[in-house]
C-alpha positions as CSV (number, residue, x, y, z in Angstrom):
1,M,61.0,-48.4,-59.3
2,S,58.6,-45.6,-58.2
3,N,59.0,-43.5,-54.8
4,V,54.6,-43.6,-54.8
5,K,53.5,-45.5,-52.2
6,N,50.0,-46.0,-53.7
7,Y,49.6,-46.4,-57.4
8,T,47.7,-48.3,-60.0
9,E,49.5,-50.9,-61.7
10,Q,49.4,-50.7,-66.0
11,G,46.7,-52.3,-67.5
12,G,44.8,-51.1,-63.8
13,E,44.2,-54.9,-62.9
14,K,46.0,-54.4,-59.8
15,T,46.0,-51.6,-57.5
16,I,48.8,-51.2,-54.5
17,I,48.2,-49.3,-51.3
18,G,51.1,-48.4,-49.0
19,G,50.3,-45.6,-47.3
20,S,47.0,-44.6,-46.7
21,L,43.1,-45.3,-48.3
22,D,41.1,-42.3,-46.8
23,I,37.1,-42.7,-47.9
24,V,35.6,-39.8,-47.2
25,E,32.0,-38.5,-46.5
26,G,30.1,-39.8,-49.6
27,G,32.7,-42.2,-50.5
28,K,31.7,-46.3,-50.3
29,L,34.4,-49.3,-50.2
30,L,31.7,-51.8,-52.0
31,F,33.1,-55.8,-52.6
32,N,31.4,-57.1,-55.5
33,G,28.6,-54.5,-55.2
34,A,27.9,-54.6,-51.9
35,E,29.4,-51.6,-49.6
36,A,31.3,-52.7,-46.9
37,K,30.9,-50.9,-43.5
38,P,32.8,-51.1,-40.7
39,A,31.4,-53.6,-38.3
40,V,29.9,-53.3,-34.8
41,S,32.1,-53.2,-31.7
42,Q,31.5,-56.9,-30.0
43,A,31.8,-57.2,-26.3
44,D,34.9,-59.7,-25.0
45,S,33.8,-62.6,-24.5
46,T,33.6,-63.6,-20.7
47,A,32.0,-66.7,-21.6
48,A,32.5,-69.9,-18.8
49,D,31.1,-72.4,-21.1
50,V,31.1,-73.4,-24.4
51,A,27.5,-72.5,-25.1
52,S,28.3,-69.3,-23.8
53,L,31.1,-69.0,-26.3
54,V,29.0,-70.1,-29.4
55,T,26.4,-67.3,-28.5
56,D,29.2,-64.8,-28.3
57,F,30.9,-65.7,-31.4
58,N,27.5,-66.2,-33.2
59,A,27.0,-62.5,-32.4
60,L,30.8,-61.7,-34.0
61,L,29.6,-63.6,-37.4
62,A,26.5,-61.5,-37.6
63,K,28.3,-58.7,-37.3
64,L,30.7,-59.0,-39.7
65,K,27.7,-60.5,-42.2
66,T,26.0,-57.0,-41.2
67,A,29.2,-54.7,-42.1
68,G,29.7,-56.3,-45.6
69,L,32.2,-57.8,-44.4
70,M,31.4,-61.6,-44.5
71,N,29.3,-63.2,-47.2
72,A,26.0,-64.5,-45.5
73,E,24.8,-67.7,-46.5
């Protein structure tokens, strides 16, 4: 057993991050070749009815898709 927090298992199939992963300027996080970025902030919902809540929720989904954190259909 190692005392290293971040390591790649033998064979390279799995990387363990037990500490921090710091992606510095110029670095990218890719999922299937698409860059993942932090999502734009979504304001807390103040919806008073279901239709307004659906609108707020769909806005959140759109932001997650734009950021590459959710696959677009």
